Residue, then its C-alpha position, 0 to 999 in steps of 0.5 A: m709762633a714767630y715767623e722770618i720774613a723771607d728774603y727771596d734774593r737769598e733763596k735764589e742765591k741758594i736755589q742757584d747754587f744748588l742747581t750748580t753744584f748739586y752732584h751724585e757720585e756714580a760707582g767709578g767716581t765720577k761726579l754727575f751733575p744732573y741739574d747742570k746738564q739739564i739746564t745746558r739742554l734747555a739753553e740748547r733747546e734740546q729739553v722743554g721741561i725740568f723736574i726738579n727731584m725733592d729727595d735732591v732739595n732735601e740732602y742739599d739744604p732741608a731748610l729749602y726743601i722745606a720751604i718749598q713744601q709751605n710755599a711751592r708757587r712762589y718757590h715755583s716762580l723764583f725756581g724759573d728766574v734762577i734757570d732762565s738767568l743761567i740759561q742766559q749765562k751759558l748762551g752769552e750774546r748768542q741767541p738760543p736755536v730756532r726750532d719752532a714758529l715761536d723761538a722764529f718769532i723771538f729770533q726776529r724781533v730781537y734782529l730788528d731791534k738789534k738792527q734799528n738800534e744800530d742804524s739809529s745810535g750807531r752803537t751795538n747793544q747786547i742782546q740780553d738787553l734787547r730781550k729785558k723788553y719782553p715779558p719773561q714769560l713769553l721768552r721762557r722755553f722751559e717748564v719747571f717741575f717738582k718730583g714729590s718726596s720718595l720719603s712722604k707718604p700719599l695723601a688721600i683725596r679726603e685728607v688734603k685739607a684747607a691748610h694744604i691751599g698752597k702747599l706741594v702736596i702729594i696724592s694717590g687715586i685712581v682716574i675716572r676722567c680726562t679730557e683732551v688736551k688743549p692749547v691754553a694762553s700764557v702771553m698774548t701778543y697784540t700788534c696795533d693797526t695805526c702804529g705798528c707797535e707790539t703790546y704783550q700781556p701774561i695771563s695766569g688765570p682762567a680768564f683775561m680781558p683782552p686791551v682795546n687801545c694802544p698803550s704805546k707812547d706815539c699812540v697816547e701822544n696822538r691821541a690815535n686811539g688804536r686798535l689792537q689785534m691779536q697776532i696767534r704767531g707771536s704769542k705762547f701758548m700751553k698743553f693744557q688738560e684736566m682730568r679727575i681723580q677719585e680715591l681707591s676703594e681701600q682709603v674709602p671709609v665704610g659707610s661713605i662715598p669715594r671723593s673726586l678731586v680735579v687736576n690741571v696738567t700741563g705741558e709734558n705731563t699731559r697724556a701721562c695716563a688714561p681713565g683707570d690707571v692709578v696714579r701717584i700726583t705730586g702737585t700744588f694744592a690750589p683754590l680755583m678762582r672763578t670770574g664773573f657771574r659763576q663767582f658771584t652767585g659761589g658766595l664765599t666758597t671756592e673749588v679746590f684744584v691740584e697744579a700737577h708737576h710730577i705724575e707717576n703711572i703706577n703699573m698694576n701688574s708691577e712691583d710699583i705698587l707693592g713698594e719695597q716689600y715686593e721680592l719674597t724672604e728666604e722664609e716666604i720663599e721655603t712656604v712657596s716651595q711646598d709640595n701643596f703649595y697649590e692647594l694651601l694658596a687655593y685654602s688661603i683664598a676666604p679660609e673662612i668660607y668652608g669648603h669650595l676648594d676648587v672653586k677657590k682654585s679657579l678663582l685663584l688661577a683667575l687671579v694669576g690669569g693666562v698669558d694674552k696673545n696677539v698673532s697677525g692682528m688677532k688677539v686672543r685674550g688671556c684673562i679667565n672668566i667665572l661665574l657661581m651659580g647656585d642657592p642663595g646662603v652658599a657664599k658666592s657674594q662673600l667670595l668676590s667679596y674677598v676677591d675684590r680686596l685681593a686683587i691689586r686692581s679690582q672693582y665691585t659692583t652688583g647688576r641691579g645697581s649697574s647700567g650699561v653706561g655704569l659699565t662701560a663708559a659715560v659721555m659727561k659735557d666737559p665743564v671747561t670746554g662745553e665739549m662731550t668727553l668720556e668718563g671710564g666705567a666698572l670695566v674701564l676702571a679695572d683695566r688689567g684687574i678683576c671686575c666682580i658682579d654680584e647678582f648679575d642675573k638681576m642685570m636688564g637685558g641691554d645693560r647685559t649686551a655691554i659685556h659682551e664684548v669685553m668678555e672676548q675682545q677686550t675693549i668697549s667701542i663707544a659710538k656716542a655723542g659724536i664720539l667714536t672710540t675704542l677703550n681697553a677694558r682688559v679684564s677678569i669678569i667674575a659673576a655671581a648669579n641666582p636662580a631665576f626661581g629662589r631654587y635650582n630646579p635640576k629639571k630646568s636647564i642653566e639657560h632657564n635656571i639662571n635666566l642669562p643667554a646661551a652666548l653670555l654663558s659661552r664666553f665664561d671659561l669656568l661655570w660653577l653650580i653651587q647648590d644647598r643638598p641637605d647631607r648630614e655629615n657635611d652639614k655638620r661640619l659646615a656647622e661646626h666650621i661656622t661655630y669655631v669661627h664665630m667663638k675662635g673668630h679665626e678659620p680652623e687649620k685644615e689638616g696643618m695648613k694654615p691660611l697664608d696672608m693676603s699681603l703674601i698672596r698678593r705679592y706672590i700673584a704679582i711675581c705670577k705675572r711676570k712669566q709668559p709660559v708658552v704650550e709646547e708642540k708635543l702638548r698639541d695632540r693631548l689638547v685635540d683629543m682633549y676637545v674632540n672628547l668634550r665635543k664627542d660627549a657632548r654630542n651624545n648627550k643633548n642635555s649637556i653644557f654647550t662645548s664650543p671652541r671657546s672651551l680649548l681656549g680657555v682650557i690653554r688660558l687655565s693650563s698658561a695660569l697653573a704654569r705662571l703659579r708654578l713659576s714655569d716659563v712652559v705649560q706642562s702636561s700636568d697643568i692640562d691635567e688639572a685644568v680639564r679637571l677643573l672643567e669636568v668637575c664645573r661641568a660635572s655639578i651641572a650636569t650631575e642633575q640632568l643626568k639623574q632625570h634619565e636615571i642613569p645609573l651610576l655603576d653604568q656611568a662608573f663603567a662607561v667611563i673606565r671603558d672610555l679611558y681603556h680604549g683611548i690607550s693606543d695599540d703600542e702600549n700595554r693594554s692596562l688601565p691603572l686604578q688611580t686613574v680611573f678614580k681620578k677621573c671619575f672623581a671629576k665626573g662626580i662619582s665617588e670612589e666606593v661606587v666605582q669600586e663597586c663597579i670594578n667588583t661587579y664587573t669582575a665578578n661578571g668576567i668583564l675585567m680583572l685587577d692585575r697584582q699592580q692595581r691595573i684594569i685589565f678588558t677580558v673581554a673586547 
């Protein structure tokens, strides 16, 4: 292949023509010259960075676009030289405005040089000629950055090869570590203590050797060997930050560990992201040339890094991550408008797993999440925490794995393989400065997402305490190695735990079965007990489902419901998260009565689940998530009904076995429900109870419809109850 020798003078002309003539035509026909306007702002020191959009370069000259892609560092320097000349043309014979100490230093030096030349020669020199004696890096008060093309697909870290060295690349990943922003020297200024001459040393590498002797003509001729003293005020420093990004979970092949890459960030790109953010970075892939003993021990190998030009922080809760396919098509809008869409969404979560529809509904609500509240500085979380307990082999881990794949932003970990440091944050030594820095753990990296923790009961007690603050305050407080800080961990925790003795023992409490403290259990909004009970009909349906999946390779349709595509669910959840529903004033009494009844049940039944004000907040969070699913701005009474139903169903899954210990007949349980519902009717209403309301309430408590019907028949025969023509229950005895 024949290579053409580049004519960089010609390339500079093309760059200058692009910067001065490229324009966007607005709706009214007005021509907007974006780069010429930015250069004017650079000349007036109103702007310190200029971003060159590669889409604009490709539109103007595809050959120039390819040249920049293939030789990014060289063209970065050419753009800087061209912009320098354009700024000089705009300024003419006036000096740029003074904005900081370095501007004042340069202004003073040029003014003194001009004064001395006037006194010695009697003629006035041009300011631009006087500025030429200074290094361009010192006078350049701006930075040039390339913004990657929107048409280029981001590369995974493992896809960046040696062939990309020196080229402009676009990579995506998750930030796992960021150092503090430090000043890095760009140009050092020295003053001779003998002749007073100033010497400038541009710095381009990671290390430099300061000169010792003065190189001026006076010191060399007089052999004075003047000593150079570093002048910090006249030196130029840039903001510098080093961060490390890691591959996204979907980019890691099966059986491989995630790879990471160092990214050097300078200037205006610093502080653009934090650990846990998913970013798309445009930069130059380059080798890191070590010096001294480190290079000697490294041999022929070298480390690599990326010089960041543009950092796009992808908001995982918005349409940015979903690209152009964010909005729904007409067919998809028709699908989500169905009456049974709530059940269809729940059925579509892990459809290959048989049953557990209510559990899937709660996982769906956790993916949608509630609404965060921040009233008078007191923060109330909107994230929904769920704990799945039960016997081995009931698909708890499979449900967690599907949620991890479905969530836009998630982390998956196991209890035994996780430590408190791995979940929260680790203190690492910065290889550049030697200082201690923080590297985010799983909970920090899953900020504004889902963190799935399997084998939750296998965690050490000390490691488990690190989760307490996250589950309620949504923060992680760090006090290690002299670092005192608070990190955000706005994450929903979905955990799975096995019984401590192999199978669930109904004769013992939840704390003894799961081996988790009550303080931790109370932080979960829903606690599901999934048991493997022998039942002929249920076992038959489960076996038929499993064999169908293995033979056909897909799950069967249920009552005409076909599982939705994962992409549609993900996009619909992203749309739901934009809603911020509120609870109206008229629903306050209903929430209060619900909470009082829960507390009454807990007081009457000593073996029931502990009920605290967190239970009330949990119902509000679930109701808000249901309103979001309807794309509504207001929480309705039906949302509260469904939230209470889920809460009672999950409590019934645990309390059923405890009630059996006391051998309370199911008929008495059903009659107690009917009696409580009847007495809950206000006096001004018709004192009758709809039969469907009784069925729904008893079903939530684990009582079948057949038992309820038998209870009504028994008490009707005894003259205590009666049914009217509208199928409404009336008490004949007060």
